[in-house]
C-alpha positions in Angstrom: 92.7 135.9 87.4 89.5 136.6 89.5 86.1 135.1 89.0 82.6 136.2 90.1 82.6 138.2 93.3 86.2 139.1 92.9 87.4 135.6 94.1 90.7 134.4 92.7 90.4 131.5 90.4 93.1 128.8 90.4 93.0 127.8 86.8 95.5 125.0 87.3 93.4 123.3 90.0 90.2 123.8 88.0 91.7 122.3 84.9 93.1 119.4 86.9 89.6 118.7 88.5 88.0 118.8 85.1 90.5 116.3 83.7 89.9 114.0 86.7 86.2 114.2 86.1 86.5 113.4 82.4 88.7 110.4 83.0 86.5 109.1 85.8 83.3 109.4 83.7 84.9 107.6 80.8 86.0 104.8 83.1 82.6 104.6 84.8 80.9 104.3 81.4 83.0 101.3 80.5 82.2 99.7 83.9 78.5 100.3 83.4 78.6 98.4 80.1 80.1 95.4 81.9 77.7 95.7 84.8 74.8 95.6 82.4 75.9 92.2 81.2 76.8 90.8 84.7 74.8 92.5 87.5 76.5 93.4 90.8 74.6 90.7 92.8 75.9 88.0 90.4 79.5 89.2 90.3 79.5 89.5 94.1 78.1 86.0 94.5 80.9 84.7 92.2 83.5 86.5 94.3 82.3 85.2 97.6 82.3 81.6 96.2 86.0 81.9 95.8 88.6 81.3 98.5 89.6 84.5 100.4 92.2 86.6 98.5 95.9 86.3 99.5 97.6 88.9 101.6 98.9 91.2 98.9 100.7 93.7 101.2 102.5 90.8 102.9 103.6 89.5 99.5 105.2 92.8 98.7 107.2 93.0 102.0 110.5 91.2 102.1 114.1 91.6 103.2 114.9 92.1 99.5 113.1 94.0 96.7 110.2 91.9 95.3 109.8 91.4 91.6 106.2 92.1 90.4 106.0 90.3 87.0 103.5 91.7 84.4 101.5 89.0 82.6 100.7 89.3 79.0 96.9 88.8 78.8 97.1 88.1 75.1 99.5 85.2 75.7 98.3 81.9 74.2 98.6 80.2 77.7 98.5 82.9 80.4 98.2 80.4 83.2 101.4 78.6 82.1 103.2 81.9 81.8 102.1 82.7 85.3 103.5 79.4 86.4 106.9 80.3 84.8 106.9 83.6 86.7 106.1 81.9 89.9 108.8 79.4 89.4 111.2 82.2 88.7 110.4 83.8 92.1 108.0 86.5 91.3 106.3 87.8 94.5 103.3 89.2 92.7 101.9 88.8 89.2 100.4 91.9 87.6 97.6 91.5 85.1 97.0 94.5 82.8 93.4 95.0 81.6 93.1 96.0 78.0 90.5 98.6 77.0 87.4 97.6 75.0 84.8 94.9 75.8 86.8 92.1 74.2 90.0 93.3 75.8 88.6 93.5 79.3 87.0 90.1 78.9 90.1 88.4 77.7 92.2 90.1 80.4 89.9 88.9 83.2 89.9 85.4 81.7 93.7 85.5 81.7 93.7 86.5 85.4 91.3 83.7 86.2 93.6 81.3 84.4 96.6 82.6 86.2 94.8 82.1 89.5 94.0 78.5 88.7 97.7 77.7 87.9 99.5 79.6 90.7 99.4 80.5 94.3 101.1 83.9 93.7 99.0 87.0 94.5 97.6 88.7 91.4 97.4 92.4 91.0 94.5 93.6 88.7 95.8 96.6 86.8 92.3 97.9 85.7 92.2 101.2 87.6 89.3 101.1 89.9 86.6 103.8 89.7 83.7 101.8 91.0 83.1 99.2 93.8 81.8 96.9 91.1 85.3 96.5 89.8 86.4 95.3 93.3 84.0 92.4 93.3 84.8 91.8 89.6 88.5 91.6 90.4 88.0 89.3 93.3 85.6 87.1 91.3 88.5 86.5 88.8 91.1 85.7 91.4 92.8 89.0 92.2 94.3 89.7 95.6 95.4 93.3 94.8 93.7 96.1 92.9 95.0 99.3 91.4 93.5 102.8 92.2 94.9 105.7 90.2 94.9 108.9 92.3 95.0 110.9 89.1 91.5 109.6 88.0 89.7 109.9 91.4 88.5 112.8 93.4 89.4 112.8 97.1 86.1 111.4 98.4 86.1 108.6 95.8 89.8 107.7 96.6 89.1 107.5 100.3 85.9 105.5 99.8 87.5 103.0 97.4 90.6 102.4 99.5 88.3 101.5 102.4 85.9 99.5 100.3 88.8 97.4 98.7 89.9 96.4 102.2 86.4 95.5 103.1 86.1 93.3 100.1 89.3 91.6 101.1 91.6 93.1 98.5 94.8 95.0 99.0 94.4 98.5 97.4 97.5 99.7 95.5 97.3 103.5 94.9 99.1 104.7 91.8 100.8 108.1 92.4 102.5 110.1 89.7 103.5 113.2 91.6 104.0 114.7 95.1 100.5 115.9 95.0 99.2 112.4 94.3 101.3 111.2 97.1 99.8 113.6 99.6 96.3 112.6 98.5 97.0 108.9 98.7 98.4 109.2 102.2 95.4 111.3 103.3 93.2 108.5 102.0 95.0 106.1 104.3 96.7 104.1 101.5 99.2 101.6 102.8 100.5 100.4 99.5 101.7 102.8 96.8 102.7 102.4 93.2 105.0 105.2 92.4 104.8 105.7 88.6 106.2 109.0 87.4 105.1 109.9 83.8 107.7 109.4 81.0 107.8 112.7 79.2 111.3 112.4 77.7 112.8 109.9 75.3 115.2 108.5 77.9 112.3 107.6 80.2 114.4 105.5 82.6 116.6 108.4 83.6 113.5 110.6 84.1 111.7 108.0 86.2 114.7 107.3 88.5 115.3 111.1 89.0 111.6 111.6 90.0 111.6 108.5 92.2 114.7 109.8 94.0 112.5 112.7 95.0 109.3 110.9 95.8 110.4 107.8 97.7 112.0 109.6 100.6 108.6 111.4 101.2 106.8 108.1 101.8 106.4 107.3 105.5 107.8 104.2 107.1 105.3 101.3 107.1 103.9 102.2 103.7 104.8 99.7 101.0 106.5 101.3 98.0 106.3 99.8 94.5 108.2 101.3 91.6 108.2 100.5 87.8 111.2 99.6 85.7 112.0 101.5 82.5 114.0 100.2 79.6 116.8 98.7 81.7 115.2 96.4 84.3 118.4 95.3 86.0 119.7 98.8 86.5 116.3 100.1 87.5 115.8 97.4 90.0 119.2 98.2 91.6 118.4 101.9 91.7 114.9 101.3 93.2 116.4 98.9 95.8 119.0 101.5 96.8 116.1 104.1 97.2 114.5 101.6 99.6 111.6 100.5 97.4 109.8 97.3 98.5 109.0 96.0 95.0 109.4 96.8 91.3 107.0 96.1 88.5 108.7 94.6 85.5 106.9 94.9 82.2 105.9 91.9 80.1 108.1 93.0 77.2 111.1 92.2 79.3 109.8 88.9 80.5 107.4 87.1 78.2 109.7 86.4 75.3 112.3 83.7 75.3 112.7 82.2 78.8 110.3 84.0 81.2 111.2 81.9 84.2 114.9 82.6 83.8 114.3 86.3 83.1 112.4 86.6 86.4 114.9 84.5 88.3 117.8 86.6 87.1 116.1 89.8 88.4 115.2 88.1 91.7 118.9 87.1 92.1 120.0 90.6 91.5 117.6 91.9 94.1 118.7 89.3 96.6 122.3 90.5 96.7 123.2 91.3 100.3 124.3 94.8 99.4 120.7 95.5 98.4 119.1 94.1 101.6 116.7 96.6 103.1 117.7 95.3 106.6 121.4 95.5 106.1 121.7 98.5 108.5 119.7 96.6 111.1 122.0 93.6 111.3 124.0 94.9 114.3 
């Protein structure tokens, strides 16, 4: 189809750009509400009063695949749950941020509580669309922040990756497709969260098939984080064999029963010599 002046219009790209703009605007509106309550200067001062963030990229790099354990922000004692994850061997603890004013507030409080109780780096899972969120995350104890390529235009993605590093945080760029991957690498992202969408009932199979295509495209030196589906043990093994550096394990697989043991069991699986990422360099 051709537009004004006879120029060909790429309707797919136009629709994609419109979707990105809509998502970004909605997220910016939510951030603006929070910023109206706590101004940037105040949240920045709180952030700078804290100790420097931990090295998130270093925490995700190991001879064996690292377990990133997802915290339940609605847990009655999130700090104690974080302690259990840490004792089980989690390399990073991810804190999802629930939508809505009360949800965001309780999630940030949970992250702050986890920071007080542990020395494990925390990943704030509130997708960043504004530099305000970077200071907000640091003020509540985060060492890593999530940037979703699918909700950011190229200029914003480049800017926020750079800004996160300036604030002292490790930017983790979420990519859902080969196109996202190219954009993330162009933005000089050094830590990626490869998160293919689940469009079929057997999501785990779909995810692993897509990861098998995406992971080999990631250059050496870039940290690769994947996400488990419905079978954490099997997905961890598959991701390790695909040379992933870390895997995010959802709270539904960890928070019930004995969370420390659940994490420890997965760490033990990932530590098997057959899954060592340096096994071929041992000559």
